[in-house]
C-alpha positions as CSV (number, residue, x, y, z in Angstrom):
1,M,-2.8,69.8,30.1
2,A,-6.3,68.1,30.2
3,D,-4.5,64.7,29.8
4,I,-2.1,65.9,32.9
5,K,-5.6,66.6,34.8
6,Q,-7.0,63.4,33.9
7,R,-4.0,61.2,34.9
8,S,-3.8,63.5,38.5
9,L,-7.3,62.6,38.8
10,L,-6.9,58.7,38.1
11,Y,-3.9,59.0,40.3
12,V,-6.2,60.0,43.4
13,K,-8.6,57.6,42.7
14,G,-6.2,54.7,43.0
15,M,-5.1,56.7,46.0
16,A,-8.5,56.3,47.4
17,M,-8.5,52.7,46.4
18,G,-5.8,51.9,48.2
19,A,-6.7,53.7,51.2
20,A,-9.8,51.7,51.4
21,D,-8.0,48.4,50.8
22,V,-6.1,48.7,53.8
23,V,-9.0,48.5,56.1
24,P,-10.6,44.8,56.4
25,G,-14.1,45.3,55.5
26,V,-13.9,47.8,52.9
27,S,-13.3,47.2,49.1
28,G,-11.4,49.2,47.0
29,G,-13.9,48.1,44.0
30,T,-16.4,50.2,46.1
31,I,-14.2,53.1,45.5
32,A,-13.7,51.9,41.8
33,F,-17.1,51.8,41.4
34,L,-17.9,55.1,43.4
35,T,-15.7,57.1,40.8
36,G,-16.8,55.9,37.6
37,I,-13.9,53.8,36.7
38,Y,-15.0,50.2,37.8
39,E,-15.6,49.0,34.2
40,E,-12.8,50.3,32.8
41,L,-10.8,48.8,35.5
42,L,-12.3,45.2,34.7
43,N,-11.8,45.8,31.0
44,S,-8.3,46.7,31.4
45,I,-7.3,43.9,33.6
46,K,-9.4,41.3,31.1
47,S,-7.4,42.7,28.3
48,V,-4.0,41.5,29.7
49,G,-3.6,37.9,28.3
50,P,-2.5,35.7,25.5
51,G,-4.4,38.0,23.0
52,S,-2.3,41.0,24.1
53,I,1.0,38.8,24.6
54,K,0.5,38.3,20.9
55,V,0.4,41.8,20.0
56,L,3.8,42.4,21.9
57,F,5.6,39.9,19.7
58,S,3.8,40.6,16.6
59,E,3.5,44.6,16.8
60,G,6.1,45.7,19.6
61,P,5.8,47.0,23.0
62,R,4.0,50.4,22.1
63,A,1.0,48.4,20.8
64,F,1.1,45.9,23.5
65,W,0.9,49.0,26.0
66,T,-2.2,50.1,24.0
67,A,-3.9,47.1,23.7
68,V,-3.9,46.9,27.8
69,N,-4.6,50.3,28.7
70,G,-1.4,50.6,29.8
71,N,-1.5,54.4,30.9
72,F,-4.7,53.8,33.0
73,L,-3.5,50.9,35.0
74,L,0.2,52.3,35.4
75,V,-1.2,55.7,36.7
76,L,-4.0,53.7,39.0
77,M,-1.9,51.1,40.5
78,L,0.9,54.0,41.3
79,G,-2.0,55.6,43.1
80,I,-2.8,52.6,45.2
81,A,0.6,51.7,45.8
82,T,1.4,55.4,47.0
83,S,-1.7,55.2,49.7
84,V,-0.9,51.8,50.8
85,V,2.7,53.0,51.7
86,S,1.9,56.4,52.9
87,L,-1.7,56.3,54.4
88,A,-1.7,52.5,55.9
89,R,-0.3,53.7,59.1
90,V,-2.5,56.9,59.5
91,I,-5.8,54.7,58.8
92,T,-4.5,51.7,60.8
93,H,-3.7,54.4,63.8
94,L,-7.6,56.0,63.0
95,L,-9.1,52.5,63.3
96,A,-7.0,52.0,66.5
97,T,-7.9,55.3,68.1
98,Y,-11.0,56.3,66.6
99,P,-12.7,53.4,65.6
100,N,-16.5,54.2,65.7
101,L,-16.0,57.4,64.2
102,L,-13.7,55.7,61.1
103,W,-16.4,53.1,60.8
104,S,-19.1,55.3,61.1
105,F,-17.8,57.4,58.0
106,F,-17.1,54.2,56.2
107,F,-20.8,52.7,56.8
108,G,-22.2,56.1,55.3
109,L,-19.6,55.9,52.2
110,I,-20.8,52.2,51.6
111,L,-24.4,53.2,52.1
112,V,-24.6,55.6,49.5
113,S,-22.3,54.0,47.3
114,S,-25.1,51.0,47.2
115,L,-27.8,53.4,46.7
116,Y,-26.2,55.2,44.1
117,M,-25.5,51.6,42.3
118,A,-28.8,50.7,42.7
119,K,-30.0,53.9,40.7
120,Q,-28.3,52.1,37.7
121,I,-30.8,49.5,37.4
122,T,-33.9,50.8,35.6
123,R,-36.1,47.7,36.1
124,W,-36.9,46.2,39.3
125,G,-37.9,42.2,38.1
126,I,-37.7,39.3,39.7
127,S,-34.4,38.4,38.5
128,N,-32.9,41.4,39.7
129,V,-34.5,41.4,43.0
130,L,-33.4,37.7,43.5
131,S,-30.0,38.8,42.5
132,L,-30.0,41.6,45.0
133,A,-31.0,39.3,47.8
134,V,-28.5,36.7,46.9
135,G,-25.7,39.4,47.2
136,C,-27.2,40.5,50.6
137,V,-27.1,36.7,51.8
138,V,-23.6,36.1,50.7
139,A,-21.8,39.1,51.6
140,Y,-23.6,39.0,55.0
141,S,-22.9,35.4,55.5
142,I,-19.1,36.3,54.8
143,T,-19.1,38.9,57.3
144,V,-20.4,36.4,60.5
145,L,-18.1,33.9,59.6
146,S,-15.5,32.8,62.1
147,P,-11.9,33.1,61.1
148,A,-9.9,29.7,60.3
149,E,-6.4,29.0,61.0
150,I,-4.8,27.1,57.9
151,E,-1.1,26.0,57.4
152,A,0.8,27.9,55.0
153,T,1.5,25.8,52.3
154,T,2.0,26.0,48.8
155,I,-1.5,25.5,47.5
156,S,-3.0,27.4,50.5
157,L,-1.2,30.2,49.4
158,F,-2.0,30.2,45.9
159,L,-5.7,29.5,46.7
160,A,-5.9,32.4,49.1
161,G,-4.3,34.7,46.8
162,S,-6.6,33.8,43.9
163,I,-9.8,34.1,46.3
164,A,-8.6,37.2,47.8
165,I,-7.7,39.3,44.7
166,C,-11.3,38.4,43.5
167,A,-13.1,39.9,46.5
168,M,-10.8,43.1,46.1
169,I,-12.4,43.9,42.9
170,L,-16.0,43.2,44.1
171,P,-17.7,46.3,45.6
172,G,-18.4,45.7,49.4
173,I,-16.2,42.7,49.9
174,S,-12.7,43.2,51.2
175,G,-9.9,40.8,50.1
176,S,-7.9,41.5,53.4
177,F,-11.0,40.5,55.5
178,I,-11.3,37.2,53.1
179,L,-7.6,36.5,53.8
180,L,-8.5,36.9,57.5
181,L,-11.5,34.5,57.2
182,L,-9.0,32.2,55.4
183,G,-6.5,32.3,58.2
184,M,-3.8,33.5,55.9
185,Y,-3.4,37.3,56.6
186,S,-1.0,36.8,59.7
187,H,1.1,34.4,57.1
188,V,0.8,37.0,54.1
189,M,1.7,40.1,56.7
190,A,4.5,38.3,58.2
191,A,5.6,37.4,54.6
192,I,5.6,41.3,53.3
193,K,7.3,42.2,56.8
194,G,9.9,39.8,56.5
195,F,10.4,40.4,52.7
196,D,9.8,36.2,52.3
197,V,10.1,36.1,48.3
198,G,9.3,32.5,48.4
199,V,5.8,32.9,50.0
200,L,5.0,35.9,48.1
201,A,5.8,34.6,44.8
202,I,3.3,32.1,45.6
203,F,0.5,34.6,47.0
204,A,1.3,36.8,44.1
205,A,1.2,33.9,41.3
206,G,-2.3,33.1,43.0
207,C,-3.5,36.9,42.7
208,I,-2.5,37.0,39.2
209,T,-4.4,34.1,38.4
210,G,-7.5,35.0,40.3
211,L,-7.4,38.3,38.7
212,M,-7.2,37.0,35.2
213,V,-10.0,34.9,35.3
214,F,-12.4,36.4,37.7
215,S,-12.2,39.9,35.7
216,R,-12.9,38.1,32.3
217,F,-16.1,36.3,34.0
218,L,-17.3,39.6,35.8
219,S,-16.8,41.5,32.8
220,W,-18.9,38.8,30.8
221,L,-21.6,38.6,33.2
222,L,-21.9,42.8,33.2
223,S,-21.8,42.7,29.2
224,R,-24.5,39.8,29.2
225,Y,-26.6,40.3,32.2
226,H,-25.9,44.0,33.2
227,E,-28.7,44.8,35.5
228,A,-28.8,41.5,37.2
229,T,-25.1,41.9,37.9
230,M,-25.3,45.4,39.2
231,A,-28.0,44.3,41.5
232,L,-25.8,41.2,42.8
233,L,-23.1,43.9,43.3
234,T,-25.6,46.1,45.0
235,G,-26.5,43.4,47.3
236,F,-22.8,42.7,48.1
237,M,-22.3,46.3,49.3
238,L,-25.7,46.0,51.5
239,G,-24.6,43.0,53.1
240,S,-21.2,44.1,53.8
241,L,-22.6,46.9,55.9
242,N,-22.8,44.3,59.1
243,K,-18.9,44.5,59.1
244,V,-18.6,48.0,59.0
245,W,-21.4,48.9,61.6
246,P,-19.7,51.6,64.1
247,W,-20.5,50.0,67.4
248,K,-19.2,46.4,68.2
249,H,-18.3,44.4,71.1
250,T,-15.0,42.1,70.9
251,L,-15.3,39.0,71.7
252,T,-12.0,37.5,71.0
253,W,-8.5,38.6,70.1
254,R,-5.9,37.6,67.8
255,T,-2.1,38.7,67.8
256,N,-1.0,40.3,64.5
257,S,2.3,40.0,62.7
258,H,3.5,43.0,64.9
259,G,3.1,41.2,68.2
260,V,-0.2,43.4,69.0
261,E,-3.6,42.2,70.2
262,V,-6.4,43.1,67.5
263,P,-10.1,42.0,67.6
264,L,-10.8,38.6,65.8
265,T,-14.5,38.3,66.6
266,Q,-16.9,41.0,67.2
267,E,-20.8,41.4,67.6
268,N,-22.6,44.5,66.7
269,L,-24.4,46.6,69.3
270,M,-27.0,49.4,69.4
271,P,-24.9,52.7,70.5
272,F,-26.6,52.8,74.0
273,Q,-26.0,49.0,74.2
274,Y,-22.6,49.9,73.4
275,A,-21.9,52.5,76.2
276,E,-23.4,50.1,78.6
277,I,-21.5,47.1,77.5
278,V,-18.4,48.2,76.7
279,G,-18.1,51.2,79.1
280,Q,-17.3,54.0,76.5
281,D,-18.6,56.8,75.3
282,H,-20.9,55.9,72.0
283,Q,-20.2,59.2,70.2
284,L,-23.6,58.9,68.3
285,L,-23.8,62.5,67.3
286,Y,-20.1,62.7,66.0
287,C,-20.8,58.9,64.3
288,A,-24.0,60.4,62.9
289,G,-22.2,63.3,61.4
290,L,-19.5,61.5,60.1
291,A,-21.7,59.4,58.2
292,L,-23.9,62.2,57.0
293,F,-20.5,63.9,55.7
294,A,-19.6,60.8,53.7
295,I,-23.2,60.6,52.2
296,V,-23.0,64.2,51.1
297,F,-19.5,63.9,49.8
298,V,-20.8,60.8,47.6
299,L,-23.5,62.6,46.4
300,G,-21.6,65.7,45.8
301,I,-19.0,63.6,43.4
302,E,-22.2,62.4,41.6
303,R,-23.6,65.7,40.9
304,I,-19.9,66.8,39.9
305,A,-19.8,63.9,37.4
306,R,-23.1,64.6,36.1
307,Q,-22.6,68.3,35.5
308,K,-19.4,67.2,33.4
309,V,-21.4,64.6,31.3
310,S,-24.1,67.1,30.1
């Protein structure tokens, strides 16, 4: 019974990760860290490789499944897939209809998550402060870059997949936003919509390669330089807050794979500037309320987790 309860909870965590990955600017890695499965996820991904393949041939499928933490990965991926399929349209609708409110919720979520991550660091020496600053600068710089337009060649698709998947497992940086910056978002979305097996296979190969390499590197950093790496990841999350600021003024637009115009480049405004320039209600009280709700929600999860540990 306890095993079923744990798997159900893991499935819900996967759904939360999938829901976050749908939004360009919000990372599923943030949710993984927040829900306490981040390092297990990295170690499980890292375990898939030549060593586990050797186990498959020498000891059989059951030993291989255990070696790669198969139950964990399967339940989590099912949750992510369920969320992407079932919640993608809902979140996309909310993003189009109530953007300020939804971004406010995510702003509060990422802000309190970054503070929660910072609490894991016991000593704030020079190296940790520098790591935090580097993370902030890198993430902020990514959020203000102008999207490019790149031709969808075999090499560009492979590289886009390998880079985007790395961003998806980093707290604070969105893989879908990286695809947008690389100019590959529309190509990948069109391939998914048209079920272009060739394009999707190249992109998937890049994702698998990037995931295998980067998960090992990140796991190594966490094992050797845990606090400096945690500070770096905290910086990523703080720097990414620029992307999820609720009040934005759209400067240029792009046409997505469905033929609908969506924002391409935006600038952040203060609430009352937003009302004056955009001509829409800033909804400041509602936005602040939703950001506060996200903060209380995360603190509640942390408290429950502490009680279970004790």
